[in-house]
SEFIZA-3560 file (N, C-alpha, C; in Angstrom, 3 decimals):
REM SEFIZA-3560
<numar><xx>13.931</xx><yy>-45.660</yy><zz>-43.104</zz><atom>N</atom></numar>
<numar><xx>13.688</xx><yy>-46.753</yy><zz>-42.192</zz><atom>CA</atom></numar>
<numar><xx>14.441</xx><yy>-46.467</yy><zz>-40.894</zz><atom>C</atom></numar>
<numar><xx>13.752</xx><yy>-46.608</yy><zz>-39.785</zz><atom>N</atom></numar>
<numar><xx>14.387</xx><yy>-46.393</yy><zz>-38.484</zz><atom>CA</atom></numar>
<numar><xx>15.409</xx><yy>-47.503</yy><zz>-38.239</zz><atom>C</atom></numar>
<numar><xx>16.559</xx><yy>-47.173</yy><zz>-37.667</zz><atom>N</atom></numar>
<numar><xx>17.609</xx><yy>-48.172</yy><zz>-37.470</zz><atom>CA</atom></numar>
<numar><xx>17.177</xx><yy>-49.369</yy><zz>-36.615</zz><atom>C</atom></numar>
<numar><xx>16.288</xx><yy>-49.164</yy><zz>-35.663</zz><atom>N</atom></numar>
<numar><xx>15.839</xx><yy>-50.279</yy><zz>-34.830</zz><atom>CA</atom></numar>
<numar><xx>14.934</xx><yy>-51.211</yy><zz>-35.649</zz><atom>C</atom></numar>
<numar><xx>14.123</xx><yy>-50.650</yy><zz>-36.543</zz><atom>N</atom></numar>
<numar><xx>13.328</xx><yy>-51.485</yy><zz>-37.453</zz><atom>CA</atom></numar>
<numar><xx>14.253</xx><yy>-52.279</yy><zz>-38.373</zz><atom>C</atom></numar>
<numar><xx>15.295</xx><yy>-51.633</yy><zz>-38.867</zz><atom>N</atom></numar>
<numar><xx>16.283</xx><yy>-52.285</yy><zz>-39.723</zz><atom>CA</atom></numar>
<numar><xx>16.963</xx><yy>-53.433</yy><zz>-38.972</zz><atom>C</atom></numar>
<numar><xx>17.313</xx><yy>-53.175</yy><zz>-37.724</zz><atom>N</atom></numar>
<numar><xx>17.947</xx><yy>-54.194</yy><zz>-36.869</zz><atom>CA</atom></numar>
<numar><xx>17.048</xx><yy>-55.412</yy><zz>-36.712</zz><atom>C</atom></numar>
<numar><xx>15.765</xx><yy>-55.174</yy><zz>-36.449</zz><atom>N</atom></numar>
<numar><xx>14.825</xx><yy>-56.273</yy><zz>-36.256</zz><atom>CA</atom></numar>
<numar><xx>14.588</xx><yy>-57.039</yy><zz>-37.556</zz><atom>C</atom></numar>
<numar><xx>14.429</xx><yy>-56.316</yy><zz>-38.658</zz><atom>N</atom></numar>
<numar><xx>14.166</xx><yy>-56.959</yy><zz>-39.943</zz><atom>CA</atom></numar>
<numar><xx>15.290</xx><yy>-57.900</yy><zz>-40.341</zz><atom>C</atom></numar>
<numar><xx>16.518</xx><yy>-57.463</yy><zz>-40.154</zz><atom>N</atom></numar>
<numar><xx>17.671</xx><yy>-58.245</yy><zz>-40.586</zz><atom>CA</atom></numar>
<numar><xx>18.290</xx><yy>-59.048</yy><zz>-39.452</zz><atom>C</atom></numar>
<numar><xx>17.666</xx><yy>-59.054</yy><zz>-38.289</zz><atom>N</atom></numar>
<numar><xx>18.105</xx><yy>-59.843</yy><zz>-37.136</zz><atom>CA</atom></numar>
<numar><xx>19.576</xx><yy>-59.584</yy><zz>-36.802</zz><atom>C</atom></numar>
<numar><xx>19.888</xx><yy>-58.303</yy><zz>-36.618</zz><atom>N</atom></numar>
<numar><xx>21.242</xx><yy>-57.880</yy><zz>-36.290</zz><atom>CA</atom></numar>
<numar><xx>21.386</xx><yy>-57.683</yy><zz>-34.784</zz><atom>C</atom></numar>
<numar><xx>22.586</xx><yy>-57.849</yy><zz>-34.296</zz><atom>N</atom></numar>
<numar><xx>22.884</xx><yy>-57.459</yy><zz>-32.918</zz><atom>CA</atom></numar>
<numar><xx>23.219</xx><yy>-55.969</yy><zz>-32.934</zz><atom>C</atom></numar>
<numar><xx>23.287</xx><yy>-55.377</yy><zz>-31.763</zz><atom>N</atom></numar>
<numar><xx>23.678</xx><yy>-53.969</yy><zz>-31.700</zz><atom>CA</atom></numar>
<numar><xx>25.108</xx><yy>-53.781</yy><zz>-32.203</zz><atom>C</atom></numar>
<numar><xx>25.980</xx><yy>-54.734</yy><zz>-31.944</zz><atom>N</atom></numar>
<numar><xx>27.357</xx><yy>-54.640</yy><zz>-32.438</zz><atom>CA</atom></numar>
<numar><xx>27.395</xx><yy>-54.661</yy><zz>-33.968</zz><atom>C</atom></numar>
<numar><xx>26.608</xx><yy>-55.541</yy><zz>-34.576</zz><atom>N</atom></numar>
<numar><xx>26.564</xx><yy>-55.613</yy><zz>-36.039</zz><atom>CA</atom></numar>
<numar><xx>25.953</xx><yy>-54.349</yy><zz>-36.636</zz><atom>C</atom></numar>
<numar><xx>24.904</xx><yy>-53.831</yy><zz>-36.001</zz><atom>N</atom></numar>
<numar><xx>24.279</xx><yy>-52.603</yy><zz>-36.485</zz><atom>CA</atom></numar>
<numar><xx>25.256</xx><yy>-51.440</yy><zz>-36.430</zz><atom>C</atom></numar>
<numar><xx>25.982</xx><yy>-51.324</yy><zz>-35.342</zz><atom>N</atom></numar>
<numar><xx>26.952</xx><yy>-50.232</yy><zz>-35.242</zz><atom>CA</atom></numar>
<numar><xx>28.069</xx><yy>-50.397</yy><zz>-36.271</zz><atom>C</atom></numar>
<numar><xx>28.454</xx><yy>-51.634</yy><zz>-36.558</zz><atom>N</atom></numar>
<numar><xx>29.497</xx><yy>-51.888</yy><zz>-37.555</zz><atom>CA</atom></numar>
<numar><xx>29.057</xx><yy>-51.447</yy><zz>-38.947</zz><atom>C</atom></numar>
<numar><xx>27.865</xx><yy>-51.853</yy><zz>-39.378</zz><atom>N</atom></numar>
<numar><xx>27.433</xx><yy>-51.513</yy><zz>-40.736</zz><atom>CA</atom></numar>
<numar><xx>27.114</xx><yy>-50.033</yy><zz>-40.892</zz><atom>C</atom></numar>
<numar><xx>26.772</xx><yy>-49.356</yy><zz>-39.791</zz><atom>N</atom></numar>
<numar><xx>26.489</xx><yy>-47.926</yy><zz>-39.867</zz><atom>CA</atom></numar>
<numar><xx>27.713</xx><yy>-47.058</yy><zz>-39.619</zz><atom>C</atom></numar>
<numar><xx>28.838</xx><yy>-47.679</yy><zz>-39.282</zz><atom>N</atom></numar>
<numar><xx>30.088</xx><yy>-46.940</yy><zz>-39.158</zz><atom>CA</atom></numar>
<numar><xx>30.364</xx><yy>-46.353</yy><zz>-37.794</zz><atom>C</atom></numar>
<numar><xx>29.739</xx><yy>-46.882</yy><zz>-36.755</zz><atom>N</atom></numar>
<numar><xx>30.009</xx><yy>-46.414</yy><zz>-35.401</zz><atom>CA</atom></numar>
<numar><xx>31.062</xx><yy>-47.306</yy><zz>-34.767</zz><atom>C</atom></numar>
<numar><xx>31.977</xx><yy>-46.698</yy><zz>-33.994</zz><atom>N</atom></numar>
<numar><xx>33.043</xx><yy>-47.469</yy><zz>-33.371</zz><atom>CA</atom></numar>
<numar><xx>32.531</xx><yy>-48.311</yy><zz>-32.212</zz><atom>C</atom></numar>
<numar><xx>31.566</xx><yy>-47.807</yy><zz>-31.490</zz><atom>N</atom></numar>
<numar><xx>30.987</xx><yy>-48.542</yy><zz>-30.376</zz><atom>CA</atom></numar>
<numar><xx>29.493</xx><yy>-48.642</yy><zz>-30.539</zz><atom>C</atom></numar>
<numar><xx>28.875</xx><yy>-49.406</yy><zz>-29.655</zz><atom>N</atom></numar>
<numar><xx>27.440</xx><yy>-49.612</yy><zz>-29.800</zz><atom>CA</atom></numar>
<numar><xx>26.608</xx><yy>-48.762</yy><zz>-28.844</zz><atom>C</atom></numar>
<numar><xx>27.234</xx><yy>-47.871</yy><zz>-28.063</zz><atom>N</atom></numar>
<numar><xx>26.485</xx><yy>-47.076</yy><zz>-27.090</zz><atom>CA</atom></numar>
<numar><xx>25.424</xx><yy>-46.205</yy><zz>-27.765</zz><atom>C</atom></numar>
<numar><xx>25.793</xx><yy>-45.489</yy><zz>-28.792</zz><atom>N</atom></numar>
<numar><xx>24.846</xx><yy>-44.610</yy><zz>-29.490</zz><atom>CA</atom></numar>
<numar><xx>23.738</xx><yy>-45.428</yy><zz>-30.132</zz><atom>C</atom></numar>
<numar><xx>24.092</xx><yy>-46.528</yy><zz>-30.752</zz><atom>N</atom></numar>
<numar><xx>23.109</xx><yy>-47.377</yy><zz>-31.420</zz><atom>CA</atom></numar>
<numar><xx>22.114</xx><yy>-47.946</yy><zz>-30.411</zz><atom>C</atom></numar>
<numar><xx>22.599</xx><yy>-48.366</yy><zz>-29.266</zz><atom>N</atom></numar>
<numar><xx>21.712</xx><yy>-48.887</yy><zz>-28.215</zz><atom>CA</atom></numar>
<numar><xx>20.772</xx><yy>-47.798</yy><zz>-27.695</zz><atom>C</atom></numar>
<numar><xx>21.234</xx><yy>-46.579</yy><zz>-27.647</zz><atom>N</atom></numar>
<numar><xx>20.420</xx><yy>-45.490</yy><zz>-27.099</zz><atom>CA</atom></numar>
<numar><xx>19.258</xx><yy>-45.109</yy><zz>-28.017</zz><atom>C</atom></numar>
<numar><xx>19.297</xx><yy>-45.529</yy><zz>-29.290</zz><atom>N</atom></numar>
<numar><xx>18.176</xx><yy>-45.260</yy><zz>-30.192</zz><atom>CA</atom></numar>
<numar><xx>16.960</xx><yy>-46.099</yy><zz>-29.821</zz><atom>C</atom></numar>
<numar><xx>17.181</xx><yy>-47.237</yy><zz>-29.182</zz><atom>N</atom></numar>
<numar><xx>16.079</xx><yy>-48.132</yy><zz>-28.860</zz><atom>CA</atom></numar>
<numar><xx>15.589</xx><yy>-48.029</yy><zz>-27.432</zz><atom>C</atom></numar>
<numar><xx>16.034</xx><yy>-47.018</yy><zz>-26.702</zz><atom>N</atom></numar>
<numar><xx>15.634</xx><yy>-46.892</yy><zz>-25.299</zz><atom>CA</atom></numar>
<numar><xx>14.721</xx><yy>-45.696</yy><zz>-25.100</zz><atom>C</atom></numar>
<numar><xx>14.127</xx><yy>-45.655</yy><zz>-23.954</zz><atom>N</atom></numar>
<numar><xx>13.358</xx><yy>-44.493</yy><zz>-23.517</zz><atom>CA</atom></numar>
<numar><xx>14.011</xx><yy>-43.962</yy><zz>-22.257</zz><atom>C</atom></numar>
<numar><xx>13.727</xx><yy>-42.721</yy><zz>-21.946</zz><atom>N</atom></numar>
<numar><xx>14.256</xx><yy>-42.157</yy><zz>-20.717</zz><atom>CA</atom></numar>
<numar><xx>15.387</xx><yy>-41.179</yy><zz>-20.949</zz><atom>C</atom></numar>
<numar><xx>16.189</xx><yy>-41.057</yy><zz>-19.938</zz><atom>N</atom></numar>
<numar><xx>17.214</xx><yy>-40.039</yy><zz>-19.885</zz><atom>CA</atom></numar>
<numar><xx>18.313</xx><yy>-40.195</yy><zz>-20.939</zz><atom>C</atom></numar>
<numar><xx>18.651</xx><yy>-41.421</yy><zz>-21.293</zz><atom>N</atom></numar>
<numar><xx>19.760</xx><yy>-41.658</yy><zz>-22.216</zz><atom>CA</atom></numar>
<numar><xx>19.314</xx><yy>-41.863</yy><zz>-23.657</zz><atom>C</atom></numar>
<numar><xx>18.043</xx><yy>-41.613</yy><zz>-23.947</zz><atom>N</atom></numar>
<numar><xx>17.522</xx><yy>-41.797</yy><zz>-25.300</zz><atom>CA</atom></numar>
<numar><xx>18.143</xx><yy>-40.778</yy><zz>-26.253</zz><atom>C</atom></numar>
<numar><xx>18.502</xx><yy>-41.258</yy><zz>-27.420</zz><atom>N</atom></numar>
<numar><xx>18.989</xx><yy>-40.385</yy><zz>-28.487</zz><atom>CA</atom></numar>
<numar><xx>18.181</xx><yy>-40.673</yy><zz>-29.737</zz><atom>C</atom></numar>
<numar><xx>18.126</xx><yy>-39.701</yy><zz>-30.603</zz><atom>N</atom></numar>
<numar><xx>17.460</xx><yy>-39.870</yy><zz>-31.889</zz><atom>CA</atom></numar>
<numar><xx>18.522</xx><yy>-39.949</yy><zz>-32.970</zz><atom>C</atom></numar>
<numar><xx>18.361</xx><yy>-40.873</yy><zz>-33.912</zz><atom>N</atom></numar>
<numar><xx>19.349</xx><yy>-40.987</yy><zz>-34.988</zz><atom>CA</atom></numar>
<numar><xx>19.315</xx><yy>-39.777</yy><zz>-35.915</zz><atom>C</atom></numar>
<numar><xx>20.467</xx><yy>-39.477</yy><zz>-36.490</zz><atom>N</atom></numar>
<numar><xx>20.546</xx><yy>-38.393</yy><zz>-37.464</zz><atom>CA</atom></numar>
<numar><xx>19.857</xx><yy>-38.834</yy><zz>-38.752</zz><atom>C</atom></numar>
<numar><xx>19.482</xx><yy>-37.870</yy><zz>-39.567</zz><atom>N</atom></numar>
<numar><xx>18.794</xx><yy>-38.173</yy><zz>-40.826</zz><atom>CA</atom></numar>
<numar><xx>19.628</xx><yy>-39.072</yy><zz>-41.736</zz><atom>C</atom></numar>
<numar><xx>20.933</xx><yy>-38.894</yy><zz>-41.719</zz><atom>N</atom></numar>
<numar><xx>21.806</xx><yy>-39.696</yy><zz>-42.576</zz><atom>CA</atom></numar>
<numar><xx>21.736</xx><yy>-41.178</yy><zz>-42.191</zz><atom>C</atom></numar>
<numar><xx>21.438</xx><yy>-41.489</yy><zz>-40.945</zz><atom>N</atom></numar>
<numar><xx>21.318</xx><yy>-42.872</yy><zz>-40.498</zz><atom>CA</atom></numar>
<numar><xx>20.073</xx><yy>-43.514</yy><zz>-41.106</zz><atom>C</atom></numar>
<numar><xx>18.976</xx><yy>-42.752</yy><zz>-41.182</zz><atom>N</atom></numar>
<numar><xx>17.761</xx><yy>-43.253</yy><zz>-41.824</zz><atom>CA</atom></numar>
<numar><xx>18.031</xx><yy>-43.583</yy><zz>-43.299</zz><atom>C</atom></numar>
<numar><xx>18.770</xx><yy>-42.714</yy><zz>-43.964</zz><atom>N</atom></numar>
<numar><xx>19.100</xx><yy>-42.922</yy><zz>-45.374</zz><atom>CA</atom></numar>
<numar><xx>19.990</xx><yy>-44.156</yy><zz>-45.528</zz><atom>C</atom></numar>
<numar><xx>20.989</xx><yy>-44.282</yy><zz>-44.659</zz><atom>N</atom></numar>
<numar><xx>21.893</xx><yy>-45.432</yy><zz>-44.729</zz><atom>CA</atom></numar>
<numar><xx>21.131</xx><yy>-46.737</yy><zz>-44.516</zz><atom>C</atom></numar>
<numar><xx>20.213</xx><yy>-46.757</yy><zz>-43.574</zz><atom>N</atom></numar>
<numar><xx>19.427</xx><yy>-47.970</yy><zz>-43.324</zz><atom>CA</atom></numar>
<numar><xx>18.556</xx><yy>-48.315</yy><zz>-44.524</zz><atom>C</atom></numar>
<numar><xx>17.969</xx><yy>-47.314</yy><zz>-45.126</zz><atom>N</atom></numar>
<numar><xx>17.124</xx><yy>-47.554</yy><zz>-46.306</zz><atom>CA</atom></numar>
<numar><xx>17.948</xx><yy>-48.094</yy><zz>-47.467</zz><atom>C</atom></numar>
<numar><xx>19.100</xx><yy>-47.496</yy><zz>-47.707</zz><atom>N</atom></numar>
<numar><xx>19.953</xx><yy>-47.943</yy><zz>-48.807</zz><atom>CA</atom></numar>
<numar><xx>20.497</xx><yy>-49.350</yy><zz>-48.563</zz><atom>C</atom></numar>
<numar><xx>20.906</xx><yy>-49.619</yy><zz>-47.317</zz><atom>N</atom></numar>
<numar><xx>21.382</xx><yy>-50.957</yy><zz>-47.000</zz><atom>CA</atom></numar>
<numar><xx>20.267</xx><yy>-51.989</yy><zz>-47.119</zz><atom>C</atom></numar>
<numar><xx>19.062</xx><yy>-51.609</yy><zz>-46.724</zz><atom>N</atom></numar>
<numar><xx>17.921</xx><yy>-52.510</yy><zz>-46.840</zz><atom>CA</atom></numar>
<numar><xx>17.679</xx><yy>-52.863</yy><zz>-48.305</zz><atom>C</atom></numar>
<numar><xx>17.733</xx><yy>-51.871</yy><zz>-49.180</zz><atom>N</atom></numar>
<numar><xx>17.555</xx><yy>-52.120</yy><zz>-50.611</zz><atom>CA</atom></numar>
<numar><xx>18.670</xx><yy>-53.014</yy><zz>-51.156</zz><atom>C</atom></numar>
<numar><xx>19.894</xx><yy>-52.718</yy><zz>-50.760</zz><atom>N</atom></numar>
<numar><xx>21.040</xx><yy>-53.496</yy><zz>-51.245</zz><atom>CA</atom></numar>
<numar><xx>20.955</xx><yy>-54.939</yy><zz>-50.762</zz><atom>C</atom></numar>
<numar><xx>20.680</xx><yy>-55.130</yy><zz>-49.479</zz><atom>N</atom></numar>
<numar><xx>20.613</xx><yy>-56.476</yy><zz>-48.925</zz><atom>CA</atom></numar>
<numar><xx>19.425</xx><yy>-57.250</yy><zz>-49.486</zz><atom>C</atom></numar>
<numar><xx>18.340</xx><yy>-56.560</yy><zz>-49.817</zz><atom>N</atom></numar>
<numar><xx>17.173</xx><yy>-57.235</yy><zz>-50.392</zz><atom>CA</atom></numar>
<numar><xx>17.488</xx><yy>-57.813</yy><zz>-51.768</zz><atom>C</atom></numar>
<numar><xx>18.351</xx><yy>-57.134</yy><zz>-52.510</zz><atom>N</atom></numar>
<numar><xx>18.678</xx><yy>-57.603</yy><zz>-53.854</zz><atom>CA</atom></numar>
<numar><xx>19.923</xx><yy>-58.487</yy><zz>-53.892</zz><atom>C</atom></numar>
<numar><xx>20.925</xx><yy>-58.180</yy><zz>-53.054</zz><atom>N</atom></numar>
<numar><xx>22.209</xx><yy>-58.875</yy><zz>-53.131</zz><atom>CA</atom></numar>
<numar><xx>22.474</xx><yy>-59.833</yy><zz>-51.984</zz><atom>C</atom></numar>
<numar><xx>21.633</xx><yy>-59.813</yy><zz>-50.969</zz><atom>N</atom></numar>
<numar><xx>21.860</xx><yy>-60.656</yy><zz>-49.804</zz><atom>CA</atom></numar>
<numar><xx>22.554</xx><yy>-59.892</yy><zz>-48.693</zz><atom>C</atom></numar>
<numar><xx>22.305</xx><yy>-60.330</yy><zz>-47.489</zz><atom>N</atom></numar>
<numar><xx>22.845</xx><yy>-59.667</yy><zz>-46.295</zz><atom>CA</atom></numar>
<numar><xx>24.346</xx><yy>-59.911</yy><zz>-46.179</zz><atom>C</atom></numar>
<numar><xx>25.095</xx><yy>-58.819</yy><zz>-45.994</zz><atom>N</atom></numar>
<numar><xx>26.529</xx><yy>-58.877</yy><zz>-45.768</zz><atom>CA</atom></numar>
<numar><xx>26.876</xx><yy>-57.927</yy><zz>-44.639</zz><atom>C</atom></numar>
<numar><xx>27.274</xx><yy>-58.469</yy><zz>-43.520</zz><atom>N</atom></numar>
<numar><xx>27.600</xx><yy>-57.625</yy><zz>-42.371</zz><atom>CA</atom></numar>
<numar><xx>29.078</xx><yy>-57.271</yy><zz>-42.448</zz><atom>C</atom></numar>
<numar><xx>29.350</xx><yy>-56.141</yy><zz>-43.086</zz><atom>N</atom></numar>
<numar><xx>30.696</xx><yy>-55.606</yy><zz>-43.245</zz><atom>CA</atom></numar>
<numar><xx>30.687</xx><yy>-54.138</yy><zz>-42.892</zz><atom>C</atom></numar>
<numar><xx>31.841</xx><yy>-53.613</yy><zz>-42.567</zz><atom>N</atom></numar>
<numar><xx>31.955</xx><yy>-52.182</yy><zz>-42.384</zz><atom>CA</atom></numar>
<numar><xx>31.944</xx><yy>-51.527</yy><zz>-43.755</zz><atom>C</atom></numar>
<numar><xx>31.072</xx><yy>-50.551</yy><zz>-43.935</zz><atom>N</atom></numar>
<numar><xx>30.963</xx><yy>-49.889</yy><zz>-45.232</zz><atom>CA</atom></numar>
<numar><xx>31.727</xx><yy>-48.574</yy><zz>-45.264</zz><atom>C</atom></numar>
<numar><xx>32.649</xx><yy>-48.371</yy><zz>-44.346</zz><atom>N</atom></numar>
<numar><xx>33.461</xx><yy>-47.152</yy><zz>-44.361</zz><atom>CA</atom></numar>
<numar><xx>34.693</xx><yy>-47.339</yy><zz>-45.190</zz><atom>C</atom></numar>
//
């Protein structure tokens, strides 16, 4: 699952998304949803983390915590 799709599905802010994915700031996370010069693509491990968190939250409920 793409992190921006995950963000929309669970109605997360960029700060919350960066927190649950283990990023210290939200700059990289914000750049996944942009086009142009500052666009970045998420690493494969981010797709896996979003999928696993989606499965966990679907069964146990949404918990916005740092998982590091």
